[in-house]
C-alpha positions as CSV (number, residue, x, y, z in Angstrom):
1,M,-19.9,-13.4,-5.8
2,W,-17.4,-10.3,-6.8
3,E,-16.4,-10.6,-10.9
4,A,-13.9,-8.7,-12.9
5,P,-15.2,-6.7,-15.6
6,T,-15.5,-8.5,-19.1
7,D,-14.0,-7.3,-22.4
8,R,-17.7,-6.3,-23.9
9,Q,-18.0,-4.5,-20.4
10,T,-14.9,-2.1,-21.0
11,K,-16.0,-0.9,-24.6
12,V,-19.7,-0.5,-24.0
13,G,-19.8,3.5,-24.8
14,A,-17.5,6.7,-24.4
15,H,-18.0,7.1,-20.6
16,A,-16.3,3.2,-20.1
17,A,-13.4,4.1,-21.3
18,L,-10.9,5.1,-18.2
19,S,-9.0,8.1,-18.8
20,P,-5.3,7.9,-17.5
21,L,-6.0,11.5,-16.0
22,T,-9.8,12.5,-14.3
23,R,-12.3,10.0,-15.5
24,V,-13.8,6.5,-14.1
25,P,-16.2,4.3,-14.9
26,A,-20.0,5.0,-15.1
27,P,-21.0,3.1,-12.0
28,P,-21.7,-0.1,-13.3
29,P,-24.9,-2.4,-12.6
30,A,-24.5,-4.7,-9.3
31,P,-22.4,-7.7,-10.1
32,P,-23.5,-10.8,-8.5
33,H,-21.6,-12.2,-5.5
34,Y,-21.8,-13.6,-2.0
35,F,-22.1,-10.6,-0.1
36,S,-25.0,-8.7,-1.6
37,Q,-24.5,-4.8,-2.1
38,V,-26.9,-3.4,0.2
39,Q,-27.7,0.3,-1.3
40,C,-27.9,2.2,3.0
41,G,-28.4,5.6,1.9
42,H,-26.6,8.8,0.8
43,E,-22.9,9.2,2.9
44,G,-22.9,11.1,6.1
45,A,-21.0,13.7,7.4
46,A,-17.1,13.2,6.4
47,G,-15.3,11.5,9.2
48,I,-18.3,9.6,10.6
49,F,-18.3,5.8,10.5
50,K,-21.8,4.2,9.5
51,P,-21.8,0.6,9.1
52,C,-24.6,0.7,6.8
53,E,-22.0,2.8,4.4
54,H,-19.6,0.2,4.8
55,L,-21.7,-3.2,4.5
56,N,-19.5,-4.4,1.4
57,L,-15.9,-3.0,3.4
58,I,-16.9,-5.0,6.5
59,S,-18.0,-8.4,4.8
60,A,-14.6,-7.9,2.9
61,A,-12.5,-7.4,6.2
62,L,-15.1,-10.1,8.3
63,A,-13.9,-12.6,5.2
64,V,-10.5,-11.8,5.8
65,S,-10.3,-11.8,9.4
66,L,-10.7,-15.7,9.1
67,G,-7.1,-15.7,8.4
68,P,-5.8,-14.5,11.7
69,F,-9.0,-16.3,13.3
70,A,-7.2,-19.9,12.3
71,A,-3.2,-18.2,13.5
72,G,-5.3,-17.5,16.8
73,L,-6.2,-21.2,17.2
74,G,-3.0,-22.4,16.1
75,K,-1.3,-20.1,18.0
76,G,-3.6,-20.7,21.5
77,Y,-2.9,-24.4,20.6
78,S,0.5,-25.4,22.1
79,S,-0.6,-24.3,25.6
80,P,-3.4,-27.1,26.1
81,A,-1.6,-29.1,23.8
82,I,1.5,-29.3,25.8
83,A,-0.2,-29.8,29.3
84,S,-2.0,-32.4,27.1
85,I,1.2,-34.4,26.0
86,Q,2.4,-33.8,29.3
87,E,-0.6,-35.5,31.3
88,K,-0.7,-38.4,28.7
89,Q,2.8,-39.1,29.8
90,Q,2.4,-39.0,33.3
91,Y,-0.5,-41.5,32.9
92,A,1.5,-43.5,30.7
93,I,4.6,-43.5,33.0
94,H,2.2,-44.7,35.9
95,T,0.5,-47.3,34.1
96,G,3.2,-48.5,31.7
97,N,0.6,-48.4,29.2
98,Y,2.5,-46.2,26.3
99,S,-0.2,-46.5,23.2
100,G,-1.4,-43.2,21.9
101,A,1.5,-41.0,24.2
102,F,5.1,-40.9,23.5
103,V,7.7,-39.2,26.2
104,V,8.9,-35.4,25.2
105,S,11.4,-33.7,27.7
106,P,11.1,-29.9,28.6
107,Q,13.3,-29.1,26.0
108,Q,11.3,-31.0,22.9
109,Q,8.2,-29.2,24.3
110,S,9.8,-25.9,23.9
111,W,10.6,-27.2,20.3
112,V,7.3,-27.6,19.8
113,A,6.2,-24.2,21.1
114,S,8.6,-22.1,19.1
115,L,9.3,-24.0,15.8
116,S,6.0,-22.8,14.5
117,L,7.0,-19.3,14.8
118,L,10.6,-20.3,13.3
119,G,8.7,-21.4,10.2
120,A,6.9,-18.1,10.5
121,L,10.1,-16.1,10.1
122,F,10.7,-18.0,6.9
123,G,6.9,-17.4,5.7
124,A,6.8,-14.1,6.2
125,I,9.8,-13.7,4.1
126,F,7.8,-15.8,1.3
127,G,4.2,-14.2,2.2
128,G,6.3,-10.4,1.3
129,I,7.3,-12.0,-2.2
130,A,4.4,-13.6,-3.1
131,M,1.9,-10.6,-2.6
132,K,3.3,-9.7,-6.0
133,F,0.7,-12.3,-7.6
134,G,-2.1,-10.4,-5.6
135,R,-3.1,-10.4,-2.1
136,K,-6.5,-12.5,-2.8
137,R,-4.7,-14.9,-4.8
138,V,-2.0,-15.4,-1.9
139,L,-4.6,-16.0,0.7
140,V,-6.3,-18.4,-1.4
141,F,-3.4,-20.9,-2.4
142,T,-2.1,-20.7,1.4
143,S,-5.2,-22.1,2.8
144,I,-4.7,-25.5,1.8
145,P,-1.3,-26.4,3.2
146,F,-2.4,-24.1,6.1
147,S,-5.2,-26.7,7.0
148,A,-3.1,-30.1,5.8
149,S,-0.2,-29.4,8.2
150,W,-2.9,-29.2,11.2
151,L,-4.4,-32.7,9.7
152,V,-1.1,-34.6,9.7
153,T,-0.8,-33.1,13.2
154,V,-3.9,-35.3,13.8
155,F,-2.1,-38.5,13.0
156,A,1.7,-37.7,14.5
157,N,2.9,-40.6,16.1
158,S,6.5,-39.3,17.4
159,V,7.7,-35.6,18.5
160,E,9.7,-35.2,15.1
161,I,6.6,-35.3,13.0
162,M,5.1,-32.5,15.2
163,F,8.3,-30.5,14.6
164,A,7.6,-30.8,11.0
165,T,4.1,-29.7,11.3
166,G,4.3,-27.2,13.6
167,F,7.2,-25.8,11.1
168,V,4.5,-25.7,8.0
169,G,2.0,-24.3,10.1
170,G,4.1,-21.4,10.9
171,F,4.9,-21.0,7.8
172,C,1.3,-20.8,6.3
173,C,0.2,-19.0,8.9
174,A,2.9,-15.9,8.7
175,I,1.8,-15.8,5.1
176,V,-1.9,-15.2,6.4
177,L,-1.2,-12.8,8.8
178,L,1.2,-10.7,6.8
179,V,-1.4,-10.6,3.3
180,S,-4.2,-9.8,5.7
181,Q,-3.1,-7.0,7.4
182,V,-1.4,-5.6,4.1
183,Y,-5.4,-6.4,2.5
184,I,-7.8,-4.8,4.9
185,S,-4.9,-1.4,4.9
186,E,-5.5,-1.1,1.2
187,I,-9.2,-1.7,1.1
188,A,-9.9,1.0,4.2
189,G,-10.2,4.7,4.9
190,P,-7.8,6.6,6.9
191,D,-11.4,7.0,9.1
192,I,-11.9,3.0,9.7
193,R,-8.4,1.4,9.1
194,G,-7.7,1.3,12.5
195,C,-10.5,-0.1,13.6
196,L,-10.6,-2.9,10.6
197,S,-7.0,-3.7,11.5
198,A,-8.4,-4.0,15.4
199,V,-11.0,-6.6,14.2
200,L,-8.0,-9.0,12.9
201,K,-6.5,-8.7,16.0
202,I,-10.5,-9.7,17.8
203,F,-10.5,-12.3,15.7
204,G,-6.9,-13.8,16.7
205,H,-8.3,-13.8,20.0
206,I,-11.2,-15.1,19.7
207,G,-9.3,-18.3,18.1
208,V,-6.8,-18.0,21.7
209,L,-9.9,-18.5,23.5
210,I,-11.8,-21.0,21.5
211,S,-8.3,-23.3,21.7
212,F,-8.0,-22.7,25.4
213,A,-11.3,-23.1,26.0
214,V,-11.8,-26.4,24.0
215,G,-8.4,-27.7,24.6
216,A,-9.5,-28.2,28.4
217,Y,-11.6,-30.8,27.6
218,L,-9.6,-32.2,24.2
219,D,-6.6,-34.2,23.9
220,W,-3.9,-32.4,21.5
221,R,-4.8,-34.4,18.5
222,Q,-8.7,-33.7,19.0
223,L,-7.8,-30.1,19.6
224,A,-5.1,-30.4,16.2
225,F,-8.5,-31.5,14.4
226,V,-10.3,-28.8,15.2
227,V,-7.6,-26.3,14.4
228,A,-7.3,-28.0,10.7
229,G,-11.3,-26.6,9.7
230,A,-10.7,-22.9,10.2
231,P,-8.1,-22.7,7.1
232,L,-11.1,-24.3,5.2
233,M,-13.5,-21.6,6.1
234,L,-10.9,-18.9,5.1
235,L,-10.8,-20.7,1.7
236,M,-14.5,-20.8,1.0
237,S,-15.1,-17.2,2.2
238,I,-11.6,-15.2,0.6
239,L,-13.3,-16.6,-2.9
240,Y,-16.6,-13.9,-2.9
241,I,-14.2,-10.8,-2.5
242,P,-12.5,-8.7,-4.5
243,E,-8.9,-8.3,-5.1
244,T,-7.1,-4.8,-3.7
245,P,-7.8,-1.8,-5.6
246,S,-4.1,-0.7,-4.7
247,Y,-2.6,-3.7,-6.3
248,L,-5.3,-3.9,-9.5
249,V,-3.7,0.0,-10.6
250,L,-0.3,-0.8,-9.6
251,S,-0.9,-4.2,-11.9
252,G,-1.9,-1.5,-14.5
253,R,-6.3,-3.3,-14.3
254,E,-7.3,0.1,-13.7
255,Q,-11.1,-1.2,-15.2
256,E,-11.2,-3.8,-12.4
257,A,-9.7,-1.3,-9.5
258,A,-12.6,1.2,-10.5
259,K,-14.9,-1.9,-10.3
260,A,-13.7,-3.2,-6.4
261,L,-14.2,0.4,-5.3
262,R,-17.5,1.0,-6.5
263,W,-18.4,-2.9,-4.5
264,L,-16.0,-1.7,-1.4
265,R,-17.7,2.0,-1.2
266,G,-21.5,1.4,-2.2
267,P,-23.2,2.5,-5.2
268,H,-23.4,6.2,-4.1
269,A,-19.7,6.8,-3.4
270,D,-17.7,9.5,-5.3
271,I,-14.4,6.8,-6.3
272,R,-12.9,9.2,-8.5
273,P,-10.3,11.2,-6.4
274,E,-9.6,7.9,-4.1
275,L,-8.9,6.1,-7.7
276,A,-7.0,9.3,-8.9
277,T,-4.9,9.5,-5.6
278,L,-4.0,5.3,-6.2
279,R,-2.6,6.5,-10.1
280,D,-1.2,9.4,-8.5
281,N,0.7,6.8,-6.3
282,V,1.9,4.6,-9.0
283,L,2.7,7.0,-10.8
284,A,4.9,8.2,-7.9
285,S,6.5,5.0,-7.6
286,R,7.4,4.3,-10.8
287,T,8.7,7.6,-12.0
288,F,10.7,8.1,-8.8
289,R,13.7,5.5,-9.5
290,P,16.1,6.1,-6.4
291,S,19.4,5.1,-5.8
292,S,20.2,1.9,-3.6
293,K,21.4,4.7,-1.1
294,Q,17.9,6.4,-1.6
295,S,16.1,3.4,-1.3
296,L,17.9,2.4,1.9
297,S,17.1,5.9,2.8
298,V,13.2,5.7,2.3
299,V,12.7,2.3,4.2
300,L,15.2,2.5,6.7
301,H,12.9,4.6,9.0
302,P,10.1,2.3,8.7
303,I,12.1,-0.7,9.2
304,L,14.0,0.7,12.1
305,I,10.8,2.0,13.9
306,T,8.9,-1.4,13.1
307,C,11.6,-3.4,14.0
308,G,12.0,-1.8,17.4
309,L,8.4,-1.8,18.1
310,M,8.2,-6.5,17.4
311,L,11.4,-6.7,19.3
312,F,10.1,-5.1,22.8
313,Q,6.8,-7.0,21.8
314,R,8.0,-10.4,21.7
315,F,10.3,-10.0,24.3
316,S,7.7,-8.7,26.9
317,G,6.2,-11.9,28.4
318,A,3.2,-12.0,26.1
319,N,4.6,-15.3,23.9
320,A,5.4,-16.8,27.4
321,F,1.6,-16.4,28.7
322,N,0.6,-17.4,24.9
323,F,2.2,-20.5,24.6
324,Y,3.2,-21.9,28.3
325,A,0.1,-20.2,30.1
326,V,-1.0,-23.3,31.8
327,S,2.2,-24.4,32.6
328,I,3.1,-21.0,34.4
329,F,-0.4,-20.8,36.1
330,R,0.3,-24.5,37.6
331,Q,3.2,-23.3,39.1
332,T,1.9,-20.2,40.4
333,F,-2.0,-21.1,41.6
334,G,-2.3,-23.0,44.7
335,G,-6.0,-24.1,43.8
336,M,-7.3,-22.6,41.3
337,D,-7.9,-24.5,37.7
338,P,-4.4,-23.4,35.3
339,H,-6.9,-24.1,32.6
340,G,-9.4,-21.9,33.8
341,G,-7.1,-19.6,34.3
342,A,-5.8,-19.6,30.6
343,V,-9.1,-19.2,29.6
344,A,-9.8,-16.3,31.4
345,V,-6.8,-14.0,30.4
346,A,-7.8,-15.3,26.6
347,F,-11.5,-13.6,27.4
348,V,-10.0,-10.6,29.0
349,Q,-7.7,-10.9,25.9
350,L,-10.5,-10.5,23.6
351,L,-12.5,-7.8,25.4
352,A,-9.5,-5.4,25.0
353,S,-8.8,-6.1,21.8
354,L,-12.6,-5.2,21.2
355,L,-11.8,-1.7,23.1
356,S,-8.5,-1.1,21.2
357,G,-10.7,-1.6,18.1
358,L,-12.6,1.8,19.2
359,L,-9.9,3.7,20.4
360,I,-6.7,3.4,18.1
361,D,-8.8,6.1,15.6
362,T,-10.3,8.2,18.8
363,V,-7.5,8.4,21.0
364,G,-5.0,7.3,18.4
365,R,-1.6,5.2,18.3
366,L,1.0,7.1,20.3
367,P,-1.0,7.8,23.6
368,L,-2.2,4.0,23.4
369,L,1.7,2.4,23.4
370,I,2.9,4.6,25.8
371,A,-0.1,3.4,28.2
372,S,0.1,0.3,27.2
373,S,4.5,0.0,28.2
374,V,3.4,1.7,31.6
375,F,1.0,-1.0,33.1
376,M,3.2,-3.9,31.3
377,S,6.2,-3.3,33.0
378,I,4.3,-2.9,36.2
379,A,2.2,-5.9,36.0
380,L,5.5,-8.0,34.7
381,A,7.4,-6.6,37.6
382,A,4.0,-7.7,40.0
383,F,4.0,-11.3,39.1
384,G,7.9,-11.6,38.9
385,S,7.5,-10.5,42.9
386,F,5.0,-12.6,43.7
387,A,6.5,-15.5,41.6
388,Y,9.8,-14.8,43.6
389,Y,8.0,-14.8,47.3
390,E,5.7,-17.7,46.3
391,H,9.6,-19.6,45.8
392,I,10.6,-18.6,49.0
393,H,7.5,-19.0,51.3
394,R,6.1,-22.0,49.0
395,D,4.6,-23.9,52.6
396,R,2.8,-20.6,53.4
397,V,1.2,-19.3,50.4
398,A,-2.4,-20.2,50.4
399,A,-4.4,-20.8,47.6
400,Q,-6.9,-17.8,48.6
401,Y,-3.7,-15.7,46.7
402,D,-4.3,-16.7,43.7
403,W,-5.8,-14.0,42.2
404,I,-3.1,-11.7,42.9
405,P,-0.7,-13.6,40.0
406,L,-4.0,-14.3,37.5
407,L,-4.9,-10.3,38.5
408,C,-1.1,-9.3,37.3
409,V,-1.5,-11.5,34.0
410,L,-5.1,-9.6,33.3
411,V,-3.8,-6.2,33.7
412,F,-0.9,-7.6,31.5
413,T,-2.8,-9.1,28.9
414,I,-5.5,-5.9,28.5
415,A,-2.5,-3.4,28.3
416,F,-0.4,-5.5,25.8
417,S,-4.1,-6.1,23.8
418,M,-5.0,-2.6,23.9
419,G,-1.4,-1.1,22.8
420,I,1.3,-2.1,21.2
421,S,0.3,-5.9,20.3
422,P,-2.5,-4.1,17.4
423,I,-0.6,-1.0,17.0
424,S,3.0,-2.4,15.8
425,W,0.9,-4.8,13.2
426,L,-0.9,-2.1,12.1
427,L,2.5,0.5,11.6
428,I,3.8,-2.0,9.2
429,A,1.3,-1.3,6.9
430,E,0.8,2.4,7.4
431,L,4.3,3.5,7.6
432,F,6.0,1.5,3.8
433,P,5.5,3.4,0.8
434,L,3.1,1.0,-1.8
435,E,6.2,0.1,-3.7
436,Y,8.3,-1.5,-0.8
437,R,5.4,-2.6,1.2
438,G,5.9,-6.1,0.5
439,L,9.0,-6.2,0.8
440,G,8.8,-4.0,4.0
441,S,6.2,-5.9,5.8
442,A,8.1,-9.2,5.0
443,L,11.3,-7.4,6.5
444,A,9.6,-6.1,9.6
445,T,7.6,-9.4,10.0
446,S,10.0,-11.7,9.4
447,F,12.0,-9.7,12.4
448,S,9.4,-10.2,14.6
449,Y,8.9,-13.9,14.3
450,A,12.4,-14.3,14.8
451,C,12.1,-12.5,18.1
452,A,9.2,-14.4,19.1
453,F,11.0,-17.8,18.1
454,I,13.9,-16.7,20.3
455,G,11.8,-15.6,23.1
456,V,9.4,-18.8,23.4
457,K,12.5,-21.2,22.7
458,T,14.6,-18.9,25.7
459,F,11.5,-19.0,28.1
460,V,12.3,-22.6,29.8
461,D,16.1,-21.5,29.9
462,F,15.7,-18.2,31.3
463,Q,13.2,-20.1,34.0
464,E,16.0,-22.6,34.3
465,L,18.7,-20.0,35.3
466,L,17.0,-17.1,36.9
467,G,13.8,-18.9,38.0
468,L,10.1,-17.8,37.1
469,H,10.1,-14.6,39.1
470,G,13.5,-13.8,37.2
471,A,12.6,-14.3,33.7
472,F,9.4,-11.8,34.2
473,W,11.5,-9.6,36.5
474,L,13.7,-9.7,32.7
475,Y,10.7,-9.0,30.5
476,A,9.8,-5.9,32.9
477,A,13.2,-4.7,32.3
478,I,12.5,-4.5,28.2
479,S,9.4,-3.5,29.0
480,V,10.3,-0.1,30.4
481,C,12.9,0.2,27.4
482,G,10.4,-0.1,24.9
483,L,8.6,2.6,26.7
484,C,11.5,5.1,26.5
485,F,12.0,3.3,22.2
486,I,8.1,4.8,22.0
487,V,8.7,8.3,23.1
488,C,11.5,8.7,21.7
489,F,11.1,7.4,17.8
490,V,7.2,6.5,17.0
491,P,5.3,8.7,15.1
492,E,1.8,9.3,15.4
493,T,-0.7,8.2,12.1
494,K,-3.9,8.4,13.2
495,G,-6.2,10.3,10.9
496,K,-3.3,9.7,8.3
497,G,-4.4,8.3,4.6
498,L,-1.2,6.1,3.4
499,D,-0.4,8.5,0.9
500,E,-0.1,11.7,3.3
501,L,2.5,9.5,5.3
502,D,5.2,9.3,2.1
503,H,6.1,12.4,1.4
504,R,6.9,11.4,-2.5
505,Y,2.9,11.0,-2.9
506,V,1.1,13.5,-4.6
507,R,-2.4,14.0,-2.5
508,A,-5.4,14.3,-4.7
């Protein structure tokens, strides 16, 4: 387990004192911790990623990734759960046996799906404020109510209880996602930050896939019990990794920051330049005391970029597929199992996220965002066209054409998961200066969840007003607008350190 240095350790020898200018402690003996320090040899050429040299860093990233995994399980819960509630409701209506079932209207179903996102809106604000107490500490204390909300769902006997637990679960989910992304961005170097950020999305997609797959066999109560175990896994793993060096330096705990860096970078890494950069960044943030107008100018540009990306991401139709996948496929499939279609989409989403992790730091953010928007627009327009054709010629569309809507959804999923989905979250952690990172991340994330809540809640309304085809044509038009926004306003951040993205910081 990673441990903070004791008072005795900080006083041994003249070299143990950390100079405010250049000196850092000599490498201490490897402390005992859960993820053992493995000496993998000397560092390779600059810019070349070698997993052996990043073993502890990868271990910390995997531990934190259990947070997005728990969030993914919750995100994938709504689609099979709503289908299960509908099936039990239909069975109760036909048999007259309402034990274990309660009546849920279509509008109530939309609230079940969307209230978690409303809770996430407030959770993101709270998470941004709470990060001043430490990234690791927030993750630890959020895991317990996160798990408890799902356990209460298991025993819910009314839809109102599901409303409440969904709100609390979404509140905790937003905190975990926000803090996890900031944690990864602060412990990873620019050569691996995009890859490790993609790991968060990958674990989230694994969670969605498991929910879709298991939800085909379990009812909504049993599935909620499965989801409740993931936050407890996060709690147990997060105890064995250090706090981020950035936060420790910001808090004036430089000895602990040096020890955390030593653990993360390995015994042969020279941590002095990185520690000096962190110190310079903190010094710049404390000596630069902007007026309210200057503060607004510092954060306005990243807020506009990140909130714009979140707006187009959330209204692209992705949430409709995630929260209503089974219901949508039931309307468009003639013979294929809708649960099988949902599982196929989640599996492709996972594969696309794996590829995204490889491409973000090689191809760059901007090319992936542009390609993502183009293919999303085409796929959404094609899905809407098929839904319209099926609506007009319902009796003449055979089951053998089920591959067409499935292909459209798969193309959309690949484009979404490789581009705008992971990169928009990555840019939240990259674009905001250190002293505004908590506030800026909270604002952008809260805006994202507000858009997600409106998008999920209004999908049923759009479908009733415009038809299924009209809803997806609307999403296609929004994606085209998103493409124009990306080309005009979004910068490329590939290969840049967090200090390079803020002109006020001094490069070491």
